[in-house]
VEXNUGU-34800 format. One record per residue (C-alpha): residue number from 1; chain; x, y, z. Coordinates in pm, whole numbers. Layout:
<i:NUM, ch:A, x:X, y:Y, z:Z>
...
***
This chain:
<i:1, ch:A, x:-479, y:3053, z:-8354>
<i:2, ch:A, x:-226, y:3215, z:-8067>
<i:3, ch:A, x:-423, y:3080, z:-7760>
<i:4, ch:A, x:-466, y:2723, z:-7964>
<i:5, ch:A, x:-71, y:2774, z:-7969>
<i:6, ch:A, x:-82, y:2770, z:-7661>
<i:7, ch:A, x:-296, y:2578, z:-7501>
<i:8, ch:A, x:-151, y:2295, z:-7744>
<i:9, ch:A, x:154, y:2335, z:-7584>
<i:10, ch:A, x:37, y:2314, z:-7248>
<i:11, ch:A, x:-208, y:2030, z:-7291>
<i:12, ch:A, x:-65, y:1821, z:-7589>
<i:13, ch:A, x:325, y:1955, z:-7707>
<i:14, ch:A, x:352, y:1929, z:-8085>
<i:15, ch:A, x:488, y:2059, z:-8380>
<i:16, ch:A, x:300, y:2331, z:-8561>
<i:17, ch:A, x:154, y:2081, z:-8817>
<i:18, ch:A, x:49, y:1872, z:-8558>
<i:19, ch:A, x:-57, y:2158, z:-8332>
<i:20, ch:A, x:-273, y:2286, z:-8627>
<i:21, ch:A, x:-442, y:1932, z:-8660>
<i:22, ch:A, x:-504, y:1930, z:-8311>
<i:23, ch:A, x:-647, y:2249, z:-8274>
<i:24, ch:A, x:-883, y:2164, z:-8566>
<i:25, ch:A, x:-992, y:1805, z:-8476>
<i:26, ch:A, x:-944, y:1711, z:-8158>
<i:27, ch:A, x:-1042, y:1970, z:-7963>
<i:28, ch:A, x:-1338, y:2275, z:-7894>
<i:29, ch:A, x:-1179, y:2617, z:-7941>
<i:30, ch:A, x:-1445, y:2859, z:-7952>
<i:31, ch:A, x:-1446, y:3103, z:-8254>
<i:32, ch:A, x:-1198, y:2870, z:-8411>
<i:33, ch:A, x:-1329, y:2597, z:-8674>
<i:34, ch:A, x:-986, y:2513, z:-8889>
<i:35, ch:A, x:-654, y:2577, z:-8880>
<i:36, ch:A, x:-364, y:2495, z:-9099>
<i:37, ch:A, x:29, y:2477, z:-9011>
<i:38, ch:A, x:105, y:2807, z:-9271>
<i:39, ch:A, x:-172, y:2982, z:-9038>
<i:40, ch:A, x:-10, y:2888, z:-8776>
<i:41, ch:A, x:325, y:3050, z:-8885>
<i:42, ch:A, x:159, y:3334, z:-8986>
<i:43, ch:A, x:22, y:3416, z:-8609>
<i:44, ch:A, x:386, y:3352, z:-8482>
<i:45, ch:A, x:498, y:3610, z:-8689>
<i:46, ch:A, x:262, y:3857, z:-8565>
<i:47, ch:A, x:305, y:3777, z:-8227>
<i:48, ch:A, x:705, y:3819, z:-8257>
<i:49, ch:A, x:587, y:4131, z:-8448>
<i:50, ch:A, x:958, y:4257, z:-8435>
<i:51, ch:A, x:880, y:4615, z:-8619>
<i:52, ch:A, x:589, y:4686, z:-8397>
<i:53, ch:A, x:754, y:4530, z:-8101>
<i:54, ch:A, x:466, y:4282, z:-8047>
<i:55, ch:A, x:661, y:4030, z:-7812>
<i:56, ch:A, x:749, y:4330, z:-7578>
<i:57, ch:A, x:380, y:4449, z:-7559>
<i:58, ch:A, x:244, y:4124, z:-7515>
<i:59, ch:A, x:454, y:4012, z:-7214>
<i:60, ch:A, x:426, y:4364, z:-7056>
<i:61, ch:A, x:31, y:4328, z:-7130>
<i:62, ch:A, x:-35, y:4005, z:-7030>
<i:63, ch:A, x:157, y:4003, z:-6700>
<i:64, ch:A, x:-15, y:4287, z:-6586>
<i:65, ch:A, x:-333, y:4118, z:-6673>
<i:66, ch:A, x:-233, y:3805, z:-6449>
<i:67, ch:A, x:-76, y:4079, z:-6163>
<i:68, ch:A, x:-411, y:4234, z:-6100>
<i:69, ch:A, x:-586, y:3901, z:-6149>
<i:70, ch:A, x:-367, y:3690, z:-5867>
<i:71, ch:A, x:-275, y:4041, z:-5670>
<i:72, ch:A, x:78, y:3954, z:-5693>
<i:73, ch:A, x:365, y:4151, z:-5520>
<i:74, ch:A, x:659, y:4263, z:-5752>
<i:75, ch:A, x:914, y:4345, z:-5530>
<i:76, ch:A, x:1138, y:4046, z:-5540>
<i:77, ch:A, x:1216, y:3929, z:-5913>
<i:78, ch:A, x:1439, y:3599, z:-5959>
<i:79, ch:A, x:1634, y:3616, z:-6262>
<i:80, ch:A, x:1845, y:3288, z:-6464>
<i:81, ch:A, x:1941, y:3192, z:-6796>
<i:82, ch:A, x:1950, y:2808, z:-6924>
<i:83, ch:A, x:2025, y:2722, z:-7283>
<i:84, ch:A, x:1810, y:2531, z:-7514>
<i:85, ch:A, x:2038, y:2352, z:-7832>
<i:86, ch:A, x:1920, y:2246, z:-8216>
<i:87, ch:A, x:1980, y:1954, z:-8407>
<i:88, ch:A, x:2256, y:2154, z:-8680>
<i:89, ch:A, x:2611, y:2042, z:-8773>
<i:90, ch:A, x:2717, y:2371, z:-8722>
<i:91, ch:A, x:2642, y:2710, z:-8670>
<i:92, ch:A, x:2452, y:2922, z:-8909>
<i:93, ch:A, x:2719, y:3142, z:-9187>
<i:94, ch:A, x:2623, y:3521, z:-9107>
<i:95, ch:A, x:3016, y:3679, z:-9309>
<i:96, ch:A, x:2809, y:3595, z:-9658>
<i:97, ch:A, x:3016, y:3300, z:-9742>
<i:98, ch:A, x:2694, y:3107, z:-9798>
<i:99, ch:A, x:2667, y:3269, z:-10180>
<i:100, ch:A, x:2535, y:3582, z:-10096>
<i:101, ch:A, x:2252, y:3480, z:-9917>
<i:102, ch:A, x:2063, y:3698, z:-9650>
<i:103, ch:A, x:2120, y:3483, z:-9298>
<i:104, ch:A, x:1869, y:3292, z:-9174>
<i:105, ch:A, x:1992, y:3326, z:-8804>
<i:106, ch:A, x:2228, y:3542, z:-8564>
<i:107, ch:A, x:2073, y:3327, z:-8305>
<i:108, ch:A, x:2212, y:2960, z:-8327>
<i:109, ch:A, x:2537, y:2970, z:-8213>
<i:110, ch:A, x:2814, y:2759, z:-8010>
<i:111, ch:A, x:2824, y:2842, z:-7691>
<i:112, ch:A, x:2852, y:2685, z:-7313>
<i:113, ch:A, x:2622, y:2461, z:-7276>
<i:114, ch:A, x:2379, y:2382, z:-6986>
<i:115, ch:A, x:2241, y:2096, z:-7153>
<i:116, ch:A, x:2586, y:1922, z:-7166>
<i:117, ch:A, x:2552, y:1980, z:-7526>
<i:118, ch:A, x:2879, y:2181, z:-7638>
<i:119, ch:A, x:2899, y:2007, z:-7954>
<i:120, ch:A, x:2572, y:2171, z:-8095>
<i:121, ch:A, x:2473, y:2526, z:-8167>
<i:122, ch:A, x:2211, y:2688, z:-7937>
<i:123, ch:A, x:2012, y:2993, z:-7780>
<i:124, ch:A, x:2055, y:3161, z:-7436>
<i:125, ch:A, x:1723, y:3201, z:-7274>
<i:126, ch:A, x:1599, y:3432, z:-6991>
<i:127, ch:A, x:1372, y:3425, z:-6762>
<i:128, ch:A, x:1235, y:3657, z:-6473>
<i:129, ch:A, x:998, y:3513, z:-6246>
<i:130, ch:A, x:778, y:3635, z:-5922>
<i:131, ch:A, x:875, y:3481, z:-5553>
<i:132, ch:A, x:521, y:3266, z:-5626>
<i:133, ch:A, x:675, y:3137, z:-5932>
<i:134, ch:A, x:496, y:3355, z:-6211>
<i:135, ch:A, x:711, y:3401, z:-6495>
<i:136, ch:A, x:733, y:3805, z:-6570>
<i:137, ch:A, x:960, y:3808, z:-6865>
<i:138, ch:A, x:1163, y:3636, z:-7119>
<i:139, ch:A, x:1459, y:3706, z:-7328>
<i:140, ch:A, x:1593, y:3516, z:-7637>
<i:141, ch:A, x:2029, y:3588, z:-7727>
<i:142, ch:A, x:2243, y:3489, z:-7958>
<i:143, ch:A, x:2419, y:3120, z:-7784>
<i:144, ch:A, x:2759, y:3250, z:-7753>
<i:145, ch:A, x:2627, y:3519, z:-7522>
<i:146, ch:A, x:2791, y:3501, z:-7161>
<i:147, ch:A, x:2565, y:3545, z:-6830>
<i:148, ch:A, x:2772, y:3842, z:-6717>
<i:149, ch:A, x:2641, y:4010, z:-7032>
<i:150, ch:A, x:2300, y:4043, z:-7027>
<i:151, ch:A, x:2210, y:4187, z:-6695>
<i:152, ch:A, x:2211, y:4568, z:-6862>
<i:153, ch:A, x:1925, y:4423, z:-7095>
<i:154, ch:A, x:1737, y:4292, z:-6856>
<i:155, ch:A, x:1746, y:4585, z:-6607>
<i:156, ch:A, x:1675, y:4835, z:-6852>
<i:157, ch:A, x:1347, y:4631, z:-7044>
<i:158, ch:A, x:1253, y:4617, z:-6697>
<i:159, ch:A, x:1287, y:4986, z:-6593>
<i:160, ch:A, x:1034, y:5056, z:-6826>
<i:161, ch:A, x:742, y:4836, z:-6690>
<i:162, ch:A, x:764, y:5057, z:-6398>
<i:163, ch:A, x:748, y:4782, z:-6096>
<i:164, ch:A, x:873, y:5014, z:-5867>
<i:165, ch:A, x:1162, y:4943, z:-5626>
<i:166, ch:A, x:1247, y:4556, z:-5697>
<i:167, ch:A, x:1518, y:4359, z:-5531>
<i:168, ch:A, x:1623, y:4146, z:-5824>
<i:169, ch:A, x:1808, y:3810, z:-5707>
<i:170, ch:A, x:2063, y:3666, z:-5935>
<i:171, ch:A, x:2334, y:3391, z:-5927>
<i:172, ch:A, x:2703, y:3362, z:-5903>
<i:173, ch:A, x:2727, y:3392, z:-6282>
<i:174, ch:A, x:2574, y:3730, z:-6292>
<i:175, ch:A, x:2742, y:3926, z:-5975>
<i:176, ch:A, x:2990, y:4069, z:-6126>
<i:177, ch:A, x:3090, y:4434, z:-5947>
<i:178, ch:A, x:2961, y:4619, z:-6288>
<i:179, ch:A, x:2611, y:4375, z:-6264>
<i:180, ch:A, x:2614, y:4415, z:-5914>
<i:181, ch:A, x:2632, y:4825, z:-5972>
<i:182, ch:A, x:2415, y:4853, z:-6252>
<i:183, ch:A, x:2138, y:4645, z:-6087>
<i:184, ch:A, x:2187, y:4937, z:-5790>
<i:185, ch:A, x:2065, y:5178, z:-6047>
<i:186, ch:A, x:1802, y:5434, z:-5931>
<i:187, ch:A, x:1789, y:5266, z:-5628>
<i:188, ch:A, x:1735, y:4903, z:-5730>
<i:189, ch:A, x:1829, y:4645, z:-5484>
<i:190, ch:A, x:1983, y:4304, z:-5542>
<i:191, ch:A, x:2083, y:3910, z:-5401>
<i:192, ch:A, x:2326, y:3795, z:-5560>
<i:193, ch:A, x:2538, y:3464, z:-5492>
<i:194, ch:A, x:2931, y:3495, z:-5476>
<i:195, ch:A, x:3187, y:3280, z:-5611>
<i:196, ch:A, x:3401, y:3158, z:-5313>
<i:197, ch:A, x:3695, y:2976, z:-5524>
<i:198, ch:A, x:3792, y:3243, z:-5772>
<i:199, ch:A, x:4024, y:3425, z:-5511>
<i:200, ch:A, x:3846, y:3733, z:-5471>
<i:201, ch:A, x:3992, y:3843, z:-5122>
<i:202, ch:A, x:3635, y:4030, z:-5046>
<i:203, ch:A, x:3482, y:3634, z:-5059>
<i:204, ch:A, x:3813, y:3542, z:-4900>
<i:205, ch:A, x:3772, y:3798, z:-4613>
<i:206, ch:A, x:3394, y:3717, z:-4511>
<i:207, ch:A, x:3418, y:3351, z:-4533>
<i:208, ch:A, x:3707, y:3405, z:-4273>
<i:209, ch:A, x:3526, y:3641, z:-4064>
<i:210, ch:A, x:3441, y:3475, z:-3739>
<i:211, ch:A, x:3061, y:3473, z:-3575>
<i:212, ch:A, x:2786, y:3300, z:-3453>
<i:213, ch:A, x:2547, y:3127, z:-3674>
<i:214, ch:A, x:2161, y:3171, z:-3678>
<i:215, ch:A, x:1941, y:2895, z:-3700>
<i:216, ch:A, x:1684, y:2958, z:-3989>
<i:217, ch:A, x:1562, y:2656, z:-4044>
<i:218, ch:A, x:1690, y:2296, z:-3990>
<i:219, ch:A, x:1882, y:2265, z:-4237>
<i:220, ch:A, x:2009, y:2590, z:-4300>
<i:221, ch:A, x:2235, y:2849, z:-4085>
<i:222, ch:A, x:2309, y:3240, z:-4146>
<i:223, ch:A, x:2591, y:3498, z:-4019>
<i:224, ch:A, x:2615, y:3830, z:-4121>
<i:225, ch:A, x:2923, y:3914, z:-4146>
<i:226, ch:A, x:3110, y:4281, z:-4222>
<i:227, ch:A, x:3432, y:4366, z:-4476>
<i:228, ch:A, x:3537, y:4707, z:-4419>
<i:229, ch:A, x:3658, y:4683, z:-4811>
<i:230, ch:A, x:3308, y:4716, z:-4955>
<i:231, ch:A, x:3074, y:5003, z:-4815>
<i:232, ch:A, x:2754, y:4962, z:-4876>
<i:233, ch:A, x:2761, y:4592, z:-4973>
<i:234, ch:A, x:2630, y:4317, z:-4706>
<i:235, ch:A, x:2752, y:3949, z:-4644>
<i:236, ch:A, x:2536, y:3678, z:-4563>
<i:237, ch:A, x:2703, y:3301, z:-4456>
<i:238, ch:A, x:2518, y:3018, z:-4518>
<i:239, ch:A, x:2574, y:2693, z:-4412>
<i:240, ch:A, x:2361, y:2342, z:-4485>
<i:241, ch:A, x:2446, y:2109, z:-4253>
<i:242, ch:A, x:2315, y:1804, z:-4482>
<i:243, ch:A, x:2451, y:1995, z:-4769>
<i:244, ch:A, x:2804, y:1971, z:-4588>
<i:245, ch:A, x:2750, y:1622, z:-4538>
<i:246, ch:A, x:2680, y:1544, z:-4876>
<i:247, ch:A, x:2990, y:1733, z:-4974>
<i:248, ch:A, x:3203, y:1549, z:-4733>
<i:249, ch:A, x:3099, y:1172, z:-4853>
<i:250, ch:A, x:3092, y:1303, z:-5249>
<i:251, ch:A, x:3443, y:1476, z:-5192>
<i:252, ch:A, x:3579, y:1124, z:-4988>
<i:253, ch:A, x:3446, y:933, z:-5319>
<i:254, ch:A, x:3649, y:1144, z:-5539>
<i:255, ch:A, x:3926, y:1122, z:-5325>
<i:256, ch:A, x:3877, y:726, z:-5334>
<i:257, ch:A, x:3851, y:761, z:-5730>
<i:258, ch:A, x:4164, y:952, z:-5783>
<i:259, ch:A, x:4353, y:692, z:-5571>
<i:260, ch:A, x:4257, y:406, z:-5765>
<i:261, ch:A, x:4358, y:545, z:-6086>
<i:262, ch:A, x:4652, y:659, z:-5994>
<i:263, ch:A, x:4730, y:328, z:-5872>
<i:264, ch:A, x:4610, y:203, z:-6185>
<i:265, ch:A, x:4873, y:376, z:-6423>
<i:266, ch:A, x:5115, y:330, z:-6130>
<i:267, ch:A, x:5056, y:-50, z:-6188>
<i:268, ch:A, x:5022, y:-48, z:-6586>
<i:269, ch:A, x:5368, y:171, z:-6608>
<i:270, ch:A, x:5523, y:-54, z:-6387>
<i:271, ch:A, x:5402, y:-395, z:-6626>
<i:272, ch:A, x:5498, y:-220, z:-6937>
<i:273, ch:A, x:5838, y:-126, z:-6841>
<i:274, ch:A, x:5890, y:-504, z:-6709>
<i:275, ch:A, x:5788, y:-621, z:-7075>
<i:276, ch:A, x:5982, y:-382, z:-7283>
<i:277, ch:A, x:6314, y:-481, z:-7011>
<i:278, ch:A, x:6224, y:-808, z:-7121>
<i:279, ch:A, x:6255, y:-767, z:-7478>
<i:280, ch:A, x:6523, y:-511, z:-7485>
<i:281, ch:A, x:6357, y:-215, z:-7597>
<i:282, ch:A, x:6234, y:154, z:-7416>
<i:283, ch:A, x:5905, y:141, z:-7278>
<i:284, ch:A, x:5631, y:364, z:-7421>
<i:285, ch:A, x:5530, y:618, z:-7154>
<i:286, ch:A, x:5249, y:739, z:-7409>
<i:287, ch:A, x:4972, y:575, z:-7282>
<i:288, ch:A, x:5018, y:663, z:-6973>
<i:289, ch:A, x:5080, y:994, z:-6966>
<i:290, ch:A, x:4755, y:1037, z:-7192>
<i:291, ch:A, x:4568, y:868, z:-6882>
<i:292, ch:A, x:4749, y:1120, z:-6611>
<i:293, ch:A, x:4664, y:1426, z:-6891>
<i:294, ch:A, x:4318, y:1313, z:-6864>
<i:295, ch:A, x:4267, y:1270, z:-6511>
<i:296, ch:A, x:4456, y:1607, z:-6436>
<i:297, ch:A, x:4182, y:1782, z:-6696>
<i:298, ch:A, x:3918, y:1620, z:-6549>
<i:299, ch:A, x:3663, y:1928, z:-6457>
<i:300, ch:A, x:3573, y:1753, z:-6092>
<i:301, ch:A, x:3884, y:1545, z:-5979>
<i:302, ch:A, x:4182, y:1769, z:-6125>
<i:303, ch:A, x:4116, y:2042, z:-5881>
<i:304, ch:A, x:4254, y:1755, z:-5589>
<i:305, ch:A, x:4584, y:1660, z:-5809>
<i:306, ch:A, x:4894, y:1848, z:-5775>
<i:307, ch:A, x:5230, y:1781, z:-6032>
<i:308, ch:A, x:5555, y:1648, z:-5858>
<i:309, ch:A, x:5895, y:1785, z:-5963>
<i:310, ch:A, x:5879, y:1425, z:-6149>
<i:311, ch:A, x:5577, y:1486, z:-6359>
<i:312, ch:A, x:5425, y:1233, z:-6183>
<i:313, ch:A, x:5068, y:1331, z:-6045>
<i:314, ch:A, x:4974, y:1278, z:-5683>
<i:315, ch:A, x:4689, y:1399, z:-5454>
<i:316, ch:A, x:4661, y:1747, z:-5353>
<i:317, ch:A, x:4613, y:1714, z:-4980>
<i:318, ch:A, x:4626, y:2076, z:-4891>
<i:319, ch:A, x:4357, y:2129, z:-5146>
<i:320, ch:A, x:4152, y:1856, z:-5017>
<i:321, ch:A, x:4171, y:2040, z:-4640>
<i:322, ch:A, x:4060, y:2388, z:-4805>
<i:323, ch:A, x:3797, y:2242, z:-4990>
<i:324, ch:A, x:3665, y:2106, z:-4655>
<i:325, ch:A, x:3642, y:2434, z:-4497>
<i:326, ch:A, x:3359, y:2505, z:-4785>
<i:327, ch:A, x:3160, y:2202, z:-4676>
<i:328, ch:A, x:2774, y:2302, z:-4683>
<i:329, ch:A, x:2864, y:2676, z:-4708>
<i:330, ch:A, x:2780, y:2922, z:-4990>
<i:331, ch:A, x:2809, y:3309, z:-4983>
<i:332, ch:A, x:2544, y:3598, z:-5046>
<i:333, ch:A, x:2543, y:3961, z:-5089>
<i:334, ch:A, x:2306, y:4239, z:-5106>
<i:335, ch:A, x:2267, y:4636, z:-5092>
<i:336, ch:A, x:1976, y:4607, z:-4933>
<i:337, ch:A, x:1968, y:4759, z:-4548>
<i:338, ch:A, x:1640, y:4627, z:-4469>
<i:339, ch:A, x:1659, y:4273, z:-4569>
<i:340, ch:A, x:1718, y:4110, z:-4239>
<i:341, ch:A, x:2016, y:3765, z:-4333>
<i:342, ch:A, x:1720, y:3536, z:-4270>
<i:343, ch:A, x:1497, y:3739, z:-4572>
<i:344, ch:A, x:1820, y:3751, z:-4800>
<i:345, ch:A, x:1867, y:3389, z:-4738>
<i:346, ch:A, x:1536, y:3250, z:-4798>
<i:347, ch:A, x:1509, y:3483, z:-5071>
<i:348, ch:A, x:1838, y:3297, z:-5270>
<i:349, ch:A, x:1651, y:2971, z:-5214>
<i:350, ch:A, x:1348, y:3105, z:-5411>
<i:351, ch:A, x:1603, y:3126, z:-5671>
<i:352, ch:A, x:1530, y:2768, z:-5751>
<i:353, ch:A, x:1153, y:2887, z:-5858>
<i:354, ch:A, x:1340, y:3006, z:-6194>
<i:355, ch:A, x:1547, y:2659, z:-6271>
<i:356, ch:A, x:1210, y:2511, z:-6198>
<i:357, ch:A, x:1079, y:2749, z:-6435>
<i:358, ch:A, x:1334, y:2620, z:-6710>
<i:359, ch:A, x:1281, y:2247, z:-6603>
<i:360, ch:A, x:914, y:2253, z:-6651>
<i:361, ch:A, x:969, y:2459, z:-7002>
<i:362, ch:A, x:1183, y:2186, z:-7150>
<i:363, ch:A, x:992, y:1854, z:-6984>
<i:364, ch:A, x:645, y:1943, z:-6969>
<i:365, ch:A, x:602, y:2228, z:-7236>
<i:366, ch:A, x:850, y:2057, z:-7443>
<i:367, ch:A, x:1057, y:2353, z:-7585>
<i:368, ch:A, x:1271, y:2130, z:-7737>
<i:369, ch:A, x:1334, y:2036, z:-8036>
<i:370, ch:A, x:1353, y:2333, z:-8193>
<i:371, ch:A, x:1350, y:2328, z:-8564>
<i:372, ch:A, x:1289, y:2691, z:-8637>
<i:373, ch:A, x:1612, y:2893, z:-8855>
<i:374, ch:A, x:1420, y:3229, z:-8890>
<i:375, ch:A, x:1502, y:3456, z:-8566>
<i:376, ch:A, x:1137, y:3580, z:-8489>
<i:377, ch:A, x:1055, y:3208, z:-8563>
<i:378, ch:A, x:1254, y:3083, z:-8293>
<i:379, ch:A, x:1166, y:3392, z:-8038>
<i:380, ch:A, x:842, y:3330, z:-8116>
<i:381, ch:A, x:855, y:2945, z:-7984>
<i:382, ch:A, x:1031, y:3037, z:-7694>
<i:383, ch:A, x:718, y:3313, z:-7625>
<i:384, ch:A, x:477, y:3083, z:-7696>
<i:385, ch:A, x:640, y:2831, z:-7380>
<i:386, ch:A, x:636, y:3111, z:-7165>
<i:387, ch:A, x:285, y:3193, z:-7209>
<i:388, ch:A, x:188, y:2835, z:-7204>
<i:389, ch:A, x:422, y:2845, z:-6878>
<i:390, ch:A, x:215, y:3129, z:-6735>
<i:391, ch:A, x:-114, y:2987, z:-6820>
<i:392, ch:A, x:22, y:2681, z:-6589>
<i:393, ch:A, x:167, y:2857, z:-6320>
<i:394, ch:A, x:-181, y:3045, z:-6281>
<i:395, ch:A, x:-370, y:2691, z:-6295>
<i:396, ch:A, x:-145, y:2559, z:-6004>
<i:397, ch:A, x:-190, y:2876, z:-5812>
<i:398, ch:A, x:-542, y:2923, z:-5806>
<i:399, ch:A, x:-605, y:2535, z:-5738>
<i:400, ch:A, x:-336, y:2434, z:-5539>
<i:401, ch:A, x:-324, y:2127, z:-5749>
<i:402, ch:A, x:4, y:1978, z:-6018>
<i:403, ch:A, x:-38, y:2084, z:-6387>
<i:404, ch:A, x:-30, y:1731, z:-6427>
<i:405, ch:A, x:-315, y:1632, z:-6221>
<i:406, ch:A, x:-547, y:1947, z:-6407>
<i:407, ch:A, x:-462, y:1837, z:-6754>
<i:408, ch:A, x:-542, y:1457, z:-6648>
<i:409, ch:A, x:-884, y:1552, z:-6471>
<i:410, ch:A, x:-997, y:1801, z:-6769>
<i:411, ch:A, x:-851, y:1583, z:-7043>
<i:412, ch:A, x:-1153, y:1367, z:-6957>
<i:413, ch:A, x:-1445, y:1621, z:-7022>
<i:414, ch:A, x:-1583, y:1558, z:-7377>
<i:415, ch:A, x:-1794, y:1731, z:-7633>
<i:416, ch:A, x:-1998, y:1429, z:-7811>
<i:417, ch:A, x:-2166, y:1501, z:-8152>
<i:418, ch:A, x:-2509, y:1309, z:-8142>
<i:419, ch:A, x:-2687, y:1319, z:-8470>
<i:420, ch:A, x:-3039, y:1186, z:-8537>
<i:421, ch:A, x:-3343, y:1239, z:-8838>
<i:422, ch:A, x:-3405, y:1577, z:-8669>
<i:423, ch:A, x:-3065, y:1724, z:-8694>
<i:424, ch:A, x:-2752, y:1739, z:-8484>
<i:425, ch:A, x:-2680, y:1826, z:-8144>
<i:426, ch:A, x:-2329, y:1932, z:-7972>
<i:427, ch:A, x:-2333, y:1884, z:-7569>
<i:428, ch:A, x:-2043, y:1867, z:-7322>
<i:429, ch:A, x:-2042, y:1548, z:-7075>
<i:430, ch:A, x:-2111, y:1581, z:-6714>
<i:431, ch:A, x:-1833, y:1720, z:-6515>
<i:432, ch:A, x:-1770, y:1493, z:-6190>
<i:433, ch:A, x:-1710, y:1683, z:-5846>
<i:434, ch:A, x:-1304, y:1709, z:-5901>
<i:435, ch:A, x:-1346, y:1920, z:-6259>
<i:436, ch:A, x:-1623, y:2141, z:-6133>
<i:437, ch:A, x:-1389, y:2200, z:-5898>
<i:438, ch:A, x:-1124, y:2295, z:-6078>
<i:439, ch:A, x:-1347, y:2531, z:-6300>
<i:440, ch:A, x:-1476, y:2754, z:-5989>
<i:441, ch:A, x:-1078, y:2730, z:-5849>
<i:442, ch:A, x:-962, y:2908, z:-6175>
<i:443, ch:A, x:-1236, y:3141, z:-6212>
<i:444, ch:A, x:-1300, y:2995, z:-6552>
<i:445, ch:A, x:-1722, y:2970, z:-6699>
<i:446, ch:A, x:-1817, y:2567, z:-6710>
<i:447, ch:A, x:-1885, y:2466, z:-7048>
<i:448, ch:A, x:-2225, y:2497, z:-7163>
<i:449, ch:A, x:-2407, y:2116, z:-7154>
<i:450, ch:A, x:-2573, y:2208, z:-7511>
<i:451, ch:A, x:-2299, y:2377, z:-7746>
<i:452, ch:A, x:-2487, y:2439, z:-8013>
<i:453, ch:A, x:-2817, y:2266, z:-8266>
<i:454, ch:A, x:-2833, y:2199, z:-8589>
<i:455, ch:A, x:-3171, y:2083, z:-8709>
<i:456, ch:A, x:-3218, y:1856, z:-9001>
***
């Protein structure tokens, strides 16, 4: 049943009721004749049995089986988080104000949404992947969990797997000094993206250092700089000329938009004052103040504005010049003395594999919508999606084809029931060359031509 649920998420994502019907009527799963929604939910509960720590055991056992199958090198791990929301009006009440009933969930909470839905409760999902994009392990936390708070648990959970010395790659949201120090425990290594605009003196010093860039690829140049205040921590400045041009064009569009909006506000204010003077009354400044406040508080445009002594907003040209110095640049740090600057830069770029995994979980595997209300069911849903993603990645890795191509080709293989006066025969449609090649590449036995014979 668990295999059927995982296969359903990879092949034809649906609700548990629809998945049970799919497994019973639309596909042939060896050893499974019928399945209903209640059985599917009980299978999920078994998968995430908290008392037995089943979810951790399942992830460790399955991953190491895959690691042996693919001969994976688990020397670099990429970690990132995302969030997924629930179609609820409010988060779950755990204060006891619900009439004394037990809380149904401690996970569905309001928090910083990475899906741009701060109006809905959510959970935070963490994912560690290898450099080949193979998912190693997943985590589920309450929706109000911050990125900076999860690194110790991730480090401790993976340390129990005895992976050896691992270099962990994290993004800017995880690169606090405390988190990096935790990752460095027991000889651990890390590569981290650093914030360039938070006023850090070390980051400012690294960006200000002069040096010659080394061309890594056509669109990437790197240089290592020394910052005396942080011994043992190496700093690498990366520059992407293509990204620099995009940043410049984007900033010019933002400045043009700001100037047009300020001109519109000024023109509206002038017209309102003229109209009020003609009517012999005091002009209403409230609409113009609201427009200026909205512009000033804009998450992107607000950085290019400054307020004059008279309260009016003008373009902050000095800020625009400062931003131009950062066009196409990003800052990395590492504690590994053996990695070259090129390896650090390319290793950080592979963090995109974690982002691709999240994207596939939300689109191909359809993590959303989630209607479960119990914590263990929410965790089981995420774990089923993790297993489906693992299945997809292994198939892609071994065949060299996209999952869409694999799924399309193999969905054309059918089991046919032939009924005659002497009985019934179940047989499989012949495989074409493409389908045979896919079965051979993934190392799965081809389905038998005759599945079953039932004499009359």
